N, C-alpha and C positions, 0 to 999 in steps of 0.2 A: 164684207169681203171687198177689195179693191176693186173700185167699178170697171175698171179695164180688163179683168179677168172674165167678165162674161160676154160670150157671144153664141146665141142661141142655135144659129147656124153653122157653127164652127166645126170641121171634121174631128176636130178634138175633141173629147168627152172627159170630164173630171169628175171621179166618183169622191166625192167630196165627204170628208170627215167620217170615216166610219167608225162603228163600234169598236173596231177591231181589224188590223190588215196583217196577214200572214203572208209574208213574201217567197215562201218556200227554201230560203237561203239563212233563217234566222239562226240555225243551230244552237237555240236555247238562249242566245242574247235577245236583250231587251230592245227592240229597235222603235219603240214607241215614239221616241223625238224625231225620227227622221221619216217616218211614214204615217202618222197619225190624221195628215192634213189628206191622205187618199192616194189614188192612182190616176195619171192622165193616160189615156189610150187614144190611139189614132184609128179611127175606123175605117179610113180608105185602106190604109196599108196594113191594118190588123196587127200593130205592134204596141206595144208599152213604152209610152214616151218618157214618162217622168213620176218619180215617187215625191210626194209633197210633205215637207215635214210640219211638226205640229205647229199653228199658228200662221203657216205659209201660204203663198197662191201660187199657182202655176206661173211659169216663164211665160206662155201666151196664152192670149183670150182663149175661152173654153166654152162649149155648152157644159150645162152641170147637171148632175144628178146627184140629190141628196142621200148620201148614204147613211146617216146616223143612227137608222135602227137595222142596220146590216154589219155582219161579219164577212169581209172579202179575203178571199183566197185563192191561190191559182187553181186553174180547172184540174179537178182530178184525173187520176189516170191509171186506168184499169189494164193490167198486164197479164190478165189469164181468164180466159171464159170458153164455154161452149155455147153457142148463142141458140143452137138448134134445141138446147136440153130444156129450154123454157116450155117446150110442148108435153115434158114428162115430169112435172114437178109434183112433189108429195105424192107418188104414184104407190099406192099400198104396198105392194111386193117387196119393195125395196128401202122401205122407210127406216127399218131396222138391222140393215145388213151393213157389212163392211165391202171394200172396195171390189175385190175379185167377184164375188156372188153376185155384188151391185151390178157389175158389168155384164157378167153372163146373163141376168135376167132382162138387162134392156137392150144389150144388142139387137136382139129380135125385132124388137119394137122400134128402134132407131133405123134398122134397114129398110122400113117402108115409107122413110120419108121422102118428099116429093119437093119440087121447085117451088111450089106455092107455100108450101110448110114453112120452108126454109125462110124464103123471104117475110113471112109473117112472123117467125121467130127472131129472126135478125132484127126486125124493128121494134119488136116488142122488148127485146134485150136492151138494145140501143137506148131507146125511148126511157125504160127505166133507170139506167144508168145515168143519163143526160137529166135526169128529174132528181137525182141524186148529187149533181154537182159535177160530174164526168164529163170531160170534153173531148178525151182521146181514149179510145177502147181497142184491144186487142183480142182477138178472136182465134181459136186454134179449132179448124174444122176438119176433120180426117175422116170423114164417112161420105165415100162416092159411089154407094151400089147403082145399079144398073138405072138410068136415067139421071142420075145425079152428077153428071160429068161437069157441069158448069157452074157448079154449088159455088165456089168463090165469086165467079161473073157475077151471080145473084145477090150476094152480099155486097159486092161494091155498088151496085144499085141502089140497094137499101139503105147503105151509109151516104151516099151523097144525097139520097134523098132528104134526109135528116139534117145533113150539113155538119155531123161530127166528123173528127179526124179517125180514122182508122188504120189499125195494122192487122191485114188479113192473113195468117199463118196458113200455107197452103200444108196442111198435114197428111198423112199418110199411113195406112197400115198395108203391110206385105207379107206378115207371118201369122196364118191363119189357123185353126184347130188341128188341121190334116197334118202340119207340120211342125206342132208342138207350141203354137201360139194360143192367145185367148180367144180371138176374135172369130166369129163363124166364117167360114171358107168364102162364101158370096159377097161379104164384105170389105175383102182385101183387094188391092191391086199389084198389078205388075210393074216390075222395077221401072221399065223402062216408060211405061204410062206415067208413073209419076212424075219422073224427071222430065219429061220431055213436057206436060202441063206444068210444071214447076216453073220452066224456063219460058213458056209462052204467057203465064200470068204477071211474072217480072216484067216482061217486055211490054205487055198491054197497060199494065196498071202502077208500077211502081214509080213513085215521085219522090224525089231527091232535093236535099237542102231544105233550108228554113222555112217553114210555114206548109211544108208538103202535107196535103190531106189524106192522101190514100196510099198505103206502103204493103209490101208484100213480104212475109218471111217464110221460111222454108222449116217443116214442123212435125218432122217424124213422129209417131204419137207416143212412144214408151219400148221399153226394153221387151217388153212381153207380147206387142203387136207388130213390131217391124225386124227385119232380120240385120244383121251387122254390117251386110255389103250397102243396104239402102241408107243408113247412118254414114257411113263413109262416103257414099256417093254424092248425097246430098251435101256434105260437110265442104267438099270438093264443088259443086255448083256452087254452093253459096257463098264461097270465097271469089270464084270467077264473076259471079255476077254482083259481089259486093252488096248482099243483103244478109240480115240475121237469121240466126239459127236458135229453133224453140224444141222442147220436149218436155215431157213430164219425167221426174227422176226423183228415185229414193222417196216415193210418197207414201209406201207402206214396207212393212217386215216381209209380206209375201213377194214384193217385187226384187227386194235385196234375195231373197232366196232362190227366186227364180234366174237371177243373174248369175250366181254361183253355180247354180245346178246346169244352165245351159252353156255359160261363158267361162266358166272357172274364174269369175271375177267379180270383187263388188262393184258397185254401180260405178264410183267415179274411177275406176280403172279400166272399166268399160268405156265410160265416155272418152278417155284418152286413146284406148286402142281403136275408136272409131275416128279420131281427130277434131274433137269437139272440146276440148279443154283450151279454151280461147275467149276473148272478151268480146265476139261476136255472138256467143251463146246465152240466153237465159232460160233458167229452168223452171218449171211449174213445182211447187210444193218444198223439194229440197229439204225433207225431215232427218233421213236416218244417215246422216253424216259422222264420222269419228274426228277426233281432232286434227289428226293428220289430213284429212279431206278437205275439213274446212280451211286449211292454212293453204294447200293446193289449190281450191278454187279460188281463194282470196288472190293468191298470186296470179293466177290466170285471168282475173279478172270475171269470172265468170259470175254472172247474175243469178238472182233468186227471187221469184214470185210467191210472196208468202200469201198463202189462201185460208187464213184461220177458219172461217167458218164451215168451209167444205173439210177441214182436216178434223175437225170438232165432231161435225155429223158423220164421219165416217168411221172415226175412232182411230185416226189414223197415226196422230201423235201432233208433237208441237215443233215447229221451224225453230231452229237455234240462230234467231235472225240477228240477233245483236251481238253476237259473234261471227256469224258472217260477214256484215258490215265492218265489225273491226277489223277482221282479217283481211279485208279489201274488196270484197262482193257486193256489188250493186244490191240493194234489195228494195223491191216494190211491191204492192199489193195487188191481189187480183180477186174478185167475188167467186171465181170458178165456175163450172156451169150450172143451171140453175136446175140439175135434179139431184145437186149435192150440196146445196146452199141453203134454202132454194130460192133465193132472191139475187137480185143484181143491182143492190143498192150500197155504193162504194163509200159513203160517208160513214154509213154504218159498220161497213167492214174495216174502216180505220177504227173505230171505236172497238171492234172486237179483237184486233190487233193489238190495241193498247192495253186492254186486259188480259188477253192470253200472254202476252210476251212480259206483263208484270207477274205474272205466277211463276215463271220460270226465273227471270232477272231482278225482280224487286219495283217498288215504285219511282225510286229514285233514278234508276237507269232508262225506264220508259215513261218519257214525259208524253203530253198530247201533242206537241210541236213534234217529238220524233216520230210519234204515229201519222202526223199530218204530211211528215217529211217523206215518210214512206210512199204515201198515196200521191204527193205530186212529184219533188225533185228525184225521189228515188226511182220512180218507176218510170220517169223521164230517161235517167241513165240505163235502165234496161233496154228500153228500145231506142237507145242512141240518139236522142232528140234533144240535144243541149240548148234548142230555142223553146223547149217546154217544159212546165213543172215549176216555175219561179216566176214572181211579177218582180221584172227589174228592165230597165231601158234597153230596148232592143229584142227583148223576148216577143214571143206571140201575145197577143193580147187574148188570151183563154183565162176565165175566170168564174168563180162562182160565187153567187152572194146569198146568203142566208139570214133569215129573219129569227129573232129571238124573243117573240111577244106570244108564244104559246104558254099554255099552263104549266108543260113539262119545265118551262125556263124560268118561272116565276121564283125569285129569290136566288137568281143567279148571279155572281160578284164578277167574275173574270170570263168576258164574252169569249175569247178564244178557246179557254178549256170548257166552256159549258157547250161548245159546239159538239165536243165528243162527249163528255162526261154527262152532259143532260140529254143524248141522244137526238140531235138533230137527224132528220130522216127526209128532208124533201128542201131543194134550193127554190128560193124566191126568184131568183135570175140566174141565168148562165150566158156567158160569152163565148163564142168561139173564133178567133180572127177578127175580133171586132164587131161582131154582128150577132145581137141577142137570138138566141135559139129558145131561149126560157122566159117569159115575162110574166110576174104575177102568179109564179108555180105553175104554170101552163106551156107546154111546147108549141110555138106559133106555128099554124097552119096543119096541126096533127089530131086528126078525130080520133081520141084517144077510145072513145066509147064503141066505135064502129070498129077500129082496131081490135079492140077486147073480145068483142063480140066474134068476130073471124075467128081469132087465134085461139080462142075456147072451142069454137066448132072443131076445128083443125086438131087438135089435142084430145078430144074426143074421138075422131075417125082413126087416128093414128093409134090410139090404145084399143081400140075395141074392133079393129080391121079384121 
């Protein structure tokens, strides 16, 4: 190394000579020669400064971190979750049922949620994601029973405490059982309450521009739990406030049947009738689309969060992710709620996506790089964040470093492919905005043992109350 490249006190940090570096923009090309020397980040501004070519040195003196035993990737981005569901993982009555009965059995349990439960559940979900290499997490919270009116405020506080980026979706349910919906009546809210709180949250917490840490999206839950009027009014409000829209759509055949019976429309027609066929929108699941609907979604730029584990767990079907992407729809990944996954591990979700999409499209069409692309740059597109999901000069310095020194990696030859094929599950280091949040496989400043004990006790209370 050239002697002038080392400055231990510099704000610049060179992650030097990694085993492999995936930029998030590789698109299948071999970028080894221009990235093999590693990446330089500015820990003060929290941005990427430079990619170092093989055998090269940074343009300016840097502090150095030896990355020779690490695979470096952009921070993974989770685009669909329900953090509160970490409290009802692997609950016996719903272990082997499809979506609608799963929901009907769980709604009464979830309705007992209290603010402290949500804070614990949010912290557990985000911590688990962070340890898997995730730096930005979107959550879809739609439960606001009595006493839980400030749920999103609770989540903002938890996310800020951990230091992760968060897109917190103000969900809603307005169509209860009495009016032909699925949720119990005491879990739904009036439209005026939903819209007023949505506007309040955007005003209070939504940050804009590069580097934003906390953002708010508007997210009516699903066709079977909200009225068409709240869908329309939410779309109008999102346009006025310039925030993104999120909902579940085309997850199951039951949902398709519900839309036909109640609205006389297929799901994409329903989406268009409510003013949601726009590039402001990203959908969770997006499984049951026909060819014409794929084309319409792609032309409109509607994104889809592919949630492979949840879709397999509930036997919902397989998202047509490759065709959606080829049609023009951004495709990202989501672990979904921890009552239908039942984990919050995004690097393992990328592995699941790789394999289940190969079942549909074949091995050559779905490479490890493509699956990692869904977890990084693709997910960033869903959230409208061009500053995230890639390692390039000017992007946010969000990244994850994985070691490949465990027994499961012994004999692996291609480090980047090994990350998914051999089943990496825990990052060694994770950086958000130039700051290390995970070092040596542990979250800085978080007592995981105490958190686990409190969360476990809360889960037991919730189920047995």
